[in-house]
N, C-alpha and C positions, 0 to 999 in steps of 0.2 A: 162661583165665578165672581168677578169684581163688580158686577151690577150693571154692565153696559150690554144691552142686547145687540147681537150682531145679525146682519141681514143674511139669511140662508134660504129664504123662500124662493122657489124657482130655480135653484142651483142643482146641479147634478150631485150625486152622493160624494163623488171625488172632490168637488169644489167645496162642498159643505164641510168635509173633513178638514180641509186646509184652513178654512175660516175658524173652525173650532180649535184646531191645534195652535194656530197663531195667537188666538185670544187667550188660551190657557197658558201659553208660554210667557207672553208679554204682560198680561194682567195678573196672573196668579203665580207666576214663577215656576210653572210645571214645564221646564225646558225640555224634558225628555219627550213631551208630546210632539216635538218637532221630528223625532225619529220616525213617527208614524207616517209622515207626509213628505219628508225629504229623502232623496236617494242617498245611498252610501257615498257616492262620489259627487254629491251636490256642491255647487259653487255659487256664491253670491257675488255679483259684480257691482263694485262701487265706482266712483269717478276715478280713483287712483289706486285702488287696491281690490283684492279679492278675499273672500272668506270661505273656508270649508264649513261643513256642518258642525264639527266640534268647536271651531272658532266662533261661529255664530251663536251657538249655545252659551259659550263662555261670555260673549259680549252681552247677551241678555241677562245672564246672572250678575255681571258687573254693574249693569245699569239698574237692575232691580235692587241691588244692594245700596246704591247711592240714592235711588228714587223709590223708596219702599211703597209709596202710594201710586206707583206708575199705573196708568190705564191706557188702553188703546181702543179706540172706537173705529170700527170699519164702517165707512160711510158710503161705499159703493163697490160693486163687484161686477166685472164684465168677463164672461166666460166664452172661450172659443173651443175649437175641437181639440187643440193641444196646448192652448195658452190660457192664462188666467191673470187678469189685472185687478189689483185690490187697491182702492184709495182709502186712506186712514188718517186719523189724527190722534195724537198722543199727548198726555199731560202728566206731570209729576213734580214733586217738591224735592229739592236737593237737600238731603239730610246727612250725607256722608261724602267724603272726598271722592272725586270722580275725575280721572285723568289729570291729577295734579291740582284740580280746582277745589278750594276749601268749601265746606258746606255753608250755604248762604241762607237756607230756609226760604228761598224764593221758588215760586212755581213757574215752570217753563212749559211752553206748548210748541208743537211742531206738526205740520201736515206733510204727507208724502204719499208715495205710491210704489208698489212692487209689481213687477211684470215677470210672471213665472212661465216656464216651459215644462210640460209633462213628458215623461217617458213611462208609458203605462199608467199606473196609479200613483206614482210619486213624482215629485218635482226634481228635475235634473239640474236646473240652473234658474237664477232669477237676477233681475237688475232692480236697483232701488234708487229713487230720486226723492229729494227733500225740498220743501219750500224754505229756502235759506233766508227769506225775509220775515219768517215767523219769529215768535218770541223765543223759541228754543235756541236760535243762533246767539242770543245774548248770554248764553253760557260762556262764550268765549272759547269754545272747544271745537275740535273737528267732529263732525257728525259721523255716525257709522257709515262706512263705505267711502269716506273721504280722507282717511288717514294715509300717511306715507308721503315721501317726497322723492324727487328724482334721485337716482343713484349717481348721476353724473353732475358734478358741480362745475359749472363753466367759469365761475369767478371765485377766486380765493379770498379769504378774509382780509389779508393784508392789502390787496389791491382795492377792496371796497373801503377799508378803513382809510386808506390814503385819499380816496375820493371824498369821503365825508369830512376829512380835515380841511379841505379847501372850501367847504361851505360855512359861511359866516352865520351864526345864530345868536339869538338872545339866550340868556340863562334863566330858566324858569324853575321854580320849586312848586311841585304839585302837593297839595295838602288835603287832609281829610280829618274829620273828627272821629278818631278811633274810640273803642270802648275804654273809658277811663283816662285817656290822654290823646292829644292831637298827634297825628302822624304825618310824615312828609318825606319827599325824596327829590333830588335834582333830576330834571327831565329835559333833554334837548330835543326830543321828538314831540314837538307841539306844533299844531297847524290849525289854521282856520279851515272850516269845511264850507260854510256858506254864511252870507249875511242875512238872507231871508229864506228860511228861518235862521236865527243866529246860532250856528253850530260850530263847535271846535272839537278837535281830537287830540289825544295824547297816547303814546305807546309806552307800556310799562312791562318790564321783565317779570316773569312769573316767580322767579326766585327772590325778588325783592321782599324785604321784611314788611313793607307797607302794602304789598299786593293784596293780602287777604282782607285788610281793613278797607282798602279802596274798592274792591269789587263788591263788598257787602254794603257799601254806603249808598246814599241817595244823592249826595252832592259832593263836589270836590272843588278846591280852589286852585287857581293858577296865578302864581306870584312872579312877575317879571322883575328880577333883581336890578337894583340901581348900580351905577358904576362904582359907588363906594361900599358895596356889600360883598366884596370878595370873601371876607371872613364867613359870611352867611352861606355863600356857595360852597365853601369847603366843609362846613358843618353838614350840609345836606347831601354832599357827595360821598359821605362815609356811611358805614353800616352801624354806627353807634346807636344806643338806645336813648330815648328821651331827648331828641334833638331840639325840641321846642323849649327845653329848659335853658338853652344856650343863646336864645334870640328873643327879641321883643315881638310880641304878636297880640292880636285881639280876635275875638270871634266875629265873623261877618254877619250880615243880615240873615243868611240861611244856615248859620252855625258853623261854617268851615273856618279853620284857622287862617288868618291873613297876617303876613309878616310886615311889621312896621318898617316904613322906609322904602318899600318896593316902589318902583316907578310906575307900575301898572298892575292891576289885579282883576281877576274875574271870579265870580261865583257861578258854578256850573251845575246844572241838574243832570245826573246821569240818565242817558236815553237808551244806550245800547252798548254791547261789548262784542268784539269779533276776535276770534282766534287767529293768531299769526305765528305759528311755530312756538318759539320760546317766549314770545311776548303776547300781550293782549292789547287790542286797540279799544280805547274808551272813547265813545262819542257822547257829547253832552250838549245841552241847550243852555246858552248863557242867560243867567237870571239877573246878574248885577255886574256893572263895570265901574272900576275906580281907577283914576289916572292922576298923574302929576307931571310937572315939567322936568323932573330929574332925568338925566341921561341914563341909558341902560348899560348894564354890564354886557359885554360882547365876547363870544368865544369863537376862536378860529385857529386852525393849525396847531392845536394843543396848548394855546395860551389864552389869557383873558385880557381884554382891552376896554378902555373907556369909550363908550359909544358916542360921547359928546365931542370927541376929537376926530371924527371921521372927516376926511377931506373929499371934496367933490371929485368925481371921476373926470378925466380929461374930456373936454367937450361938453360937460354937463352944464 
């Protein structure tokens, strides 16, 4: 076994077998051990989805492939006449692609609990909950039992796109120091989270060529482009390679690429990442702020505008 002793003292033989099988499956990859304690028609209930016994076994295999050093420590067990509650914590290092996330070499941790119901000597169903504030959530992935979306879409993409066109935003380029070369992309989903502590967030599509470098980085830059940098915006809105060869830039205090001439810049230390379907939300703590008097480049209704020419609203 993977070296973590599990609490079985005082448990019934039935409950001890569950603890042993769960540990063998998650820590050692012996997923067939689950067949010994899960009923043929077993169902695991998550927040938005359900898993059968074969699906759960496949999920364990997939996670152990991506996290080969995965461990699970059972920290508490409460047993009833037909029920069993197990509190646990798990840890592993991401060494392979997992649900579209590239290997980062980072260690993630999560705590949770399962609540099982027995029929005879086997578990017929269980519910699982996770501490989503734990470090495991920084994978930017849906946790087991939370995958899936509603089958009914109440708002179509065109209606939502039309709404977003009416929102006036600045034009930002998010940058990071990738291996061997700087990387960056245009991002309009940028927002302040709080002033104390100084937190900001960006949303990046997982299919972006910059995504793997960004999620593996410790810091990223936010460059608010100036009104005379439309050519820079067009460079970073494309998928071409070596974009920074086409613009002037310099490394910042924390090593992130900063674009020369931007009207405002941040250097941000990555704090957390959250999964949001096709995108990942990156939350970071601001470590440096650089500003100027240059007017910003503004985007609205599919076009770019000079932010210095804004007129006061009626009555302002």
